[in-house]
C-alpha positions, -999 to +999 in steps of 0.1 A: -361-668-467-369-700-484-341-726-485-338-723-521-326-687-518-295-699-497-285-731-514-247-727-502-255-722-465-258-756-447-268-741-416-298-722-432-331-733-416-312-756-392-318-750-354-291-750-328-309-779-310-311-801-344-274-795-349-265-804-313-287-836-314-270-846-348-237-843-333-246-860-302-262-889-321-231-891-343-203-888-319-217-892-283-210-870-255-174-883-248-163-876-283-181-844-287-163-832-255-129-845-266-133-826-299-147-794-283-135-786-249-165-771-232-178-782-195-213-786-209-202-817-231-177-830-204-195-828-170-231-838-166-237-833-204-275-825-216-289-810-246-306-781-225-273-771-206-253-772-236-278-751-257-279-725-228-241-723-229-239-723-269-265-694-270-244-673-248-209-683-260-203-671-298-169-690-301-183-722-287-212-721-312-189-714-342-170-746-333-203-767-329-215-753-365-180-760-379-183-796-367-217-800-380-208-788-414-177-810-414-199-840-404-223-835-434-194-838-458-179-870-442 
């Protein structure tokens, strides 16, 4: 679906990797780990390990997506 068909969905067309990279650039791993308590953010963090975890863990992915949307409104 083209982006204009979902104008109210800020996640439409944005990959999980892009969301995570945006949050890491904005907050850094330490702040991100304090905002969302998951091991892949706090212990030896990397994009790859975090993506693997987030793809398998819906509750964590939802928290990351909510923080991303909140960061866009700030």
